[in-house]
C-alpha positions as CSV (number, residue, x, y, z in Angstrom):
1,X,168.0,-23.3,-12.2
2,X,165.0,-21.5,-10.8
3,X,164.2,-22.1,-7.1
4,X,160.5,-21.9,-6.2
5,X,160.4,-19.0,-3.9
6,X,156.9,-17.6,-3.2
7,X,158.2,-15.5,-0.4
8,X,161.0,-13.8,-2.5
9,X,159.6,-10.4,-2.1
10,X,160.0,-10.7,1.7
11,X,163.6,-11.8,1.4
12,X,164.9,-9.1,-0.8
13,X,166.5,-6.4,1.3
14,X,166.3,-4.0,-1.6
15,X,162.5,-3.8,-1.5
16,X,160.7,-1.6,1.1
17,X,157.8,-2.7,3.2
18,X,154.5,-3.0,1.5
19,X,153.1,0.5,0.6
20,X,156.3,2.3,1.4
21,X,158.5,4.0,-1.1
22,X,162.3,3.9,-0.7
23,X,164.0,7.2,-0.1
24,X,167.2,6.8,-2.1
25,X,169.9,9.3,-3.1
26,X,170.1,10.4,-6.6
27,X,171.8,7.7,-8.7
28,X,174.9,8.4,-10.8
29,X,174.1,9.1,-14.4
30,X,177.1,7.6,-16.1
31,X,177.8,3.9,-16.7
32,X,174.7,2.6,-15.0
33,X,171.4,1.6,-16.6
34,X,168.5,2.5,-14.3
35,X,166.1,-0.4,-14.4
36,X,163.8,-0.5,-11.4
37,X,162.1,-3.9,-10.9
38,X,158.3,-3.6,-11.2
39,X,157.8,-7.2,-10.3
40,X,159.4,-9.4,-7.7
41,X,162.8,-10.7,-8.9
42,X,162.9,-14.4,-9.7
43,X,165.1,-16.8,-11.6
44,X,163.2,-16.2,-14.8
45,X,163.6,-12.5,-14.5
46,X,165.8,-10.9,-17.2
47,X,169.4,-10.0,-16.7
48,X,168.4,-6.3,-17.2
49,X,165.9,-6.6,-14.3
50,X,168.5,-8.2,-12.1
51,X,171.0,-5.4,-12.8
52,X,168.4,-2.9,-11.9
53,X,167.6,-4.6,-8.7
54,X,171.2,-4.9,-7.8
55,X,171.7,-1.1,-8.5
56,X,168.9,-0.4,-5.9
57,X,170.6,-2.8,-3.5
58,X,174.0,-0.9,-3.8
59,X,172.2,2.4,-3.2
60,X,170.5,1.1,-0.1
61,X,173.8,-0.1,1.3
62,X,175.3,3.3,0.8
63,X,178.1,2.2,-1.5
64,X,180.2,5.1,-2.8
65,X,179.1,6.6,-6.2
66,X,182.4,5.5,-7.7
67,X,181.8,1.9,-6.8
68,X,178.2,2.0,-8.0
69,X,179.3,3.5,-11.3
70,X,182.1,1.0,-11.8
71,X,179.9,-2.0,-10.9
72,X,177.1,-0.7,-13.0
73,X,179.4,-0.2,-16.0
74,X,180.8,-3.7,-15.7
75,X,177.3,-5.3,-15.5
76,X,176.1,-3.2,-18.4
77,X,179.0,-4.4,-20.5
78,X,178.1,-8.0,-19.5
79,X,174.5,-7.3,-20.5
80,X,175.5,-6.0,-23.9
81,X,177.7,-9.0,-24.5
82,X,174.6,-11.2,-23.9
83,X,171.0,-10.8,-24.7
84,X,169.6,-8.3,-22.1
85,X,166.5,-10.5,-21.9
86,X,168.3,-13.7,-21.0
87,X,166.9,-15.1,-17.8
88,X,169.1,-15.0,-14.7
89,X,168.7,-18.8,-14.2
90,X,170.0,-19.4,-17.8
91,X,173.4,-17.8,-17.1
92,X,176.0,-20.4,-16.6
93,X,179.6,-20.6,-15.7
94,X,180.3,-21.1,-19.4
95,X,178.4,-17.8,-20.1
96,X,180.7,-16.0,-17.8
97,X,183.8,-17.7,-19.1
98,X,183.0,-16.7,-22.7
99,X,182.5,-13.1,-21.6
100,X,185.8,-13.0,-19.7
101,X,187.6,-14.5,-22.7
102,X,186.0,-11.8,-24.9
103,X,187.2,-9.1,-22.6
104,X,190.8,-10.2,-22.8
105,X,191.2,-11.4,-26.3
106,X,188.3,-10.6,-28.7
107,X,186.8,-7.2,-27.7
108,X,189.4,-5.2,-29.6
109,X,190.0,-2.9,-26.7
110,X,192.9,-3.5,-24.3
111,X,191.6,-4.8,-20.9
112,X,194.1,-3.8,-18.3
113,X,194.8,-6.4,-15.6
114,X,193.2,-4.2,-12.9
115,X,190.1,-3.6,-15.0
116,X,189.8,-7.3,-15.7
117,X,190.1,-8.1,-12.0
118,X,187.5,-5.6,-11.1
119,X,185.0,-6.9,-13.7
120,X,185.5,-10.4,-12.4
121,X,184.9,-9.1,-8.9
122,X,181.7,-7.4,-10.0
123,X,180.4,-10.7,-11.5
124,X,181.3,-12.6,-8.3
125,X,179.6,-10.0,-6.1
126,X,176.5,-9.8,-8.3
127,X,175.9,-13.5,-8.6
128,X,176.8,-14.2,-5.0
129,X,174.0,-11.7,-4.1
130,X,171.5,-13.4,-6.3
131,X,172.2,-16.7,-4.6
132,X,172.1,-15.1,-1.1
133,X,168.6,-13.7,-1.7
134,X,167.6,-17.2,-3.1
135,X,166.9,-16.1,-6.7
136,X,169.4,-18.8,-7.9
137,X,170.2,-22.2,-6.5
138,X,173.8,-22.0,-7.7
139,X,176.3,-19.2,-8.1
140,X,177.8,-19.5,-11.7
141,X,180.7,-17.2,-10.8
142,X,181.9,-19.2,-7.9
143,X,183.9,-21.8,-9.9
144,X,185.8,-19.1,-11.7
145,X,189.2,-18.6,-10.1
146,X,190.0,-15.1,-9.1
147,X,193.6,-14.2,-10.1
148,X,194.5,-11.0,-8.4
149,X,196.8,-8.6,-10.2
150,X,200.4,-9.1,-9.1
151,X,201.5,-5.7,-7.9
152,X,204.6,-4.6,-6.2
153,X,204.6,-5.4,-2.5
154,X,204.8,-2.6,0.0
155,X,207.7,-2.2,2.4
156,X,207.3,-3.8,5.8
157,X,209.6,-4.0,8.9
158,X,210.8,-7.3,10.1
159,X,211.1,-8.3,13.8
160,X,214.7,-7.0,14.3
161,X,213.8,-3.8,12.5
162,X,210.8,-3.3,14.7
163,X,212.9,-3.8,17.8
164,X,215.4,-1.1,16.6
165,X,212.6,1.3,15.7
166,X,210.9,1.0,19.1
167,X,214.2,1.2,20.9
168,X,215.0,4.4,19.1
169,X,211.6,5.9,20.0
170,X,212.0,4.9,23.6
171,X,215.4,6.5,23.7
172,X,213.8,9.8,22.5
173,X,211.2,9.5,25.3
174,X,213.8,8.6,27.9
175,X,217.0,10.6,27.2
176,X,218.9,8.7,29.9
177,X,218.9,5.7,27.6
178,X,219.3,7.8,24.5
179,X,221.1,6.4,21.4
180,X,222.1,10.0,20.7
181,X,224.7,12.2,22.2
182,X,224.1,15.5,24.0
183,X,221.3,16.5,26.4
184,X,218.3,16.4,24.1
185,X,214.9,17.1,25.7
186,X,212.6,14.2,26.2
187,X,210.1,13.7,23.4
188,X,207.3,11.2,24.0
189,X,205.6,11.7,20.6
190,X,207.7,9.3,18.5
191,X,207.2,6.4,20.9
192,X,203.4,7.2,21.2
193,X,203.1,7.4,17.4
194,X,205.1,4.3,16.5
195,X,203.5,2.0,19.1
196,X,200.0,3.3,18.1
197,X,200.6,2.5,14.4
198,X,202.1,-0.9,15.0
199,X,199.3,-1.9,17.3
200,X,196.4,-0.6,15.2
201,X,197.5,-0.5,11.6
202,X,195.4,2.6,11.0
203,X,195.9,4.9,8.0
204,X,197.5,8.4,8.1
205,X,194.1,10.1,7.6
206,X,192.6,8.1,10.5
207,X,195.6,9.0,12.7
208,X,195.1,12.7,12.0
209,X,191.4,12.4,12.8
210,X,191.8,10.9,16.3
211,X,190.1,13.0,18.9
212,X,191.0,12.7,22.6
213,X,187.5,11.6,23.2
214,X,188.1,8.6,20.9
215,X,190.6,7.2,23.3
216,X,189.4,5.1,26.3
217,X,192.2,4.6,28.8
218,X,189.9,4.3,31.9
219,X,191.1,0.7,32.1
220,X,194.8,1.3,31.9
221,X,195.5,-2.4,31.4
222,X,193.3,-2.5,28.2
223,X,193.2,0.9,26.5
224,X,191.1,1.2,23.3
225,X,190.7,3.5,20.3
226,X,187.5,4.2,18.5
227,X,187.9,5.0,14.8
228,X,184.9,7.2,13.8
229,X,183.8,8.7,10.5
230,X,181.6,11.8,10.0
231,X,180.7,10.6,6.5
232,X,177.7,8.2,6.7
233,X,179.0,6.4,3.7
234,X,182.1,5.4,5.5
235,X,180.5,4.2,8.7
236,X,181.3,0.6,7.8
237,X,185.0,1.6,8.5
238,X,184.2,2.5,12.1
239,X,185.7,0.1,14.6
240,X,187.1,-0.4,18.1
241,X,190.8,-1.2,18.3
242,X,193.1,-2.4,21.1
243,X,196.0,-0.1,22.0
244,X,199.4,-1.0,23.4
245,X,199.3,-2.0,27.1
246,X,201.5,0.9,28.0
247,X,199.5,3.5,26.0
248,X,197.9,5.1,29.0
249,X,201.3,6.0,30.4
250,X,202.6,7.1,27.0
251,X,199.5,9.3,26.5
252,X,200.0,11.0,29.9
253,X,203.5,11.9,29.1
254,X,202.6,13.1,25.7
255,X,199.7,15.3,26.9
256,X,202.0,16.8,29.5
257,X,204.5,17.8,26.8
258,X,202.2,18.8,23.9
259,X,198.9,19.7,25.7
260,X,196.6,18.8,22.9
261,X,193.1,20.2,23.3
262,X,190.8,18.3,20.9
263,X,192.8,16.0,18.6
264,X,195.5,13.7,19.6
265,X,197.9,15.1,17.0
266,X,197.4,18.8,16.6
267,X,200.0,19.3,13.9
268,X,200.1,18.5,10.2
269,X,200.5,15.1,8.7
270,X,203.8,16.2,7.2
271,X,205.1,16.9,10.7
272,X,204.4,13.3,11.7
273,X,206.0,12.1,8.5
274,X,209.1,13.9,9.5
275,X,208.9,12.3,13.0
276,X,209.0,8.9,11.3
277,X,211.7,9.8,8.9
278,X,214.0,11.1,11.7
279,X,213.2,8.1,13.9
280,X,214.1,5.7,11.0
281,X,217.5,7.5,10.6
282,X,218.2,7.3,14.3
283,X,217.4,3.5,14.2
284,X,219.6,3.0,11.1
285,X,216.6,1.9,9.0
286,X,217.0,4.3,6.0
287,X,213.8,5.2,4.4
288,X,211.7,2.2,5.2
289,X,209.5,3.7,7.8
290,X,206.2,5.4,6.9
291,X,202.5,5.4,7.7
292,X,202.0,2.8,4.9
293,X,204.9,0.5,5.9
294,X,203.8,0.5,9.5
295,X,200.2,-0.2,8.5
296,X,201.2,-3.3,6.4
297,X,203.7,-4.3,9.1
298,X,200.9,-4.4,11.7
299,X,198.6,-6.4,9.3
300,X,201.3,-9.0,8.6
301,X,202.1,-9.4,12.3
302,X,198.4,-10.0,13.0
303,X,198.2,-12.5,10.2
304,X,201.2,-14.4,11.4
305,X,199.9,-14.6,14.9
306,X,196.7,-16.3,13.7
307,X,194.1,-13.5,13.4
308,X,191.4,-14.6,11.0
309,X,191.2,-12.9,7.7
310,X,187.7,-11.5,8.3
311,X,188.8,-10.1,11.7
312,X,191.9,-8.6,10.1
313,X,189.8,-7.1,7.3
314,X,187.5,-5.5,9.8
315,X,190.5,-4.2,11.9
316,X,191.9,-2.5,8.8
317,X,188.6,-1.0,7.9
318,X,188.4,-2.7,4.5
319,X,185.3,-3.8,2.5
320,X,185.1,-7.3,1.3
321,X,185.8,-6.0,-2.2
322,X,188.9,-4.2,-1.3
323,X,190.1,-7.2,0.7
324,X,190.4,-9.2,-2.5
325,X,193.7,-7.5,-3.3
326,X,194.8,-6.4,0.2
327,X,194.4,-9.9,1.6
328,X,196.5,-11.4,-1.2
329,X,199.2,-8.8,-0.5
330,X,199.2,-9.6,3.2
331,X,199.5,-13.4,2.5
332,X,202.4,-12.8,0.1
333,X,204.1,-10.5,2.5
334,X,203.7,-13.0,5.4
335,X,205.1,-15.8,3.2
336,X,208.1,-13.6,2.3
337,X,208.7,-12.8,5.9
338,X,209.1,-16.4,7.0
């Protein structure tokens, strides 16, 4: 249904102010039909015009070329299945259902579960955007259930395993309480690393990118970490995270031992992987400890303590699209851990 909207041109974030021309990066050439809207978008605009407008919207938001290409290809496939001149307001839930059925059963080309999931996500994002900017009254994709691909769940640590891991790390930091035999030298790095990953859930690449200037321990009772990105397209992942309450003390001991100059960890990622592997063996946890398992463990712990899904998504630095699958995995892991 078309909603009367004489001010539509002012509500579309993808259009520049009057008289100005948008400065956009060069669009990808594969999988995307370039259709720039010459007139304000409305409910009676064609599907092709809507796709063109959405393409400009993705560019202005700085989405990655891969995402723009994938979404563009999905929408063009939907356009070819229908009449390209069909009005946006004429597209119904039944229209989408017929397209999805065709993808899975009648197209003649196998549609892998992940491809199907992404194409459904594309439709949901596209039509949710059309409703948001008041081109459509109703979102025809909203009633269609999203069935995430059931993939193997990652390893996580349970409460007793976390206790063993932290105790092992503490014993390496404080040899007087060591689980080992002999007079090993104190090593504060395993404890700093493990407590950092469990508290923040950051990725390996983010861990390696931490600069000393990204750490704020001025308030020793509430230290924080700033995750920053040099790439402008990844700025949405930047965030401020709480660190463990004892992080300031851990950091002081670590800096005294390792004397880092610019980055927190001035070694290779492989070195830190070895640290986690050795620590897991010391704690009797086999091969269950890694950057990935600690990231998912952190997320599940936050979920179980009542952190909202949107807050958790932002803490993990995930887009709303990526959260579709990640959120499902966290919910399944949390249920499994009960």
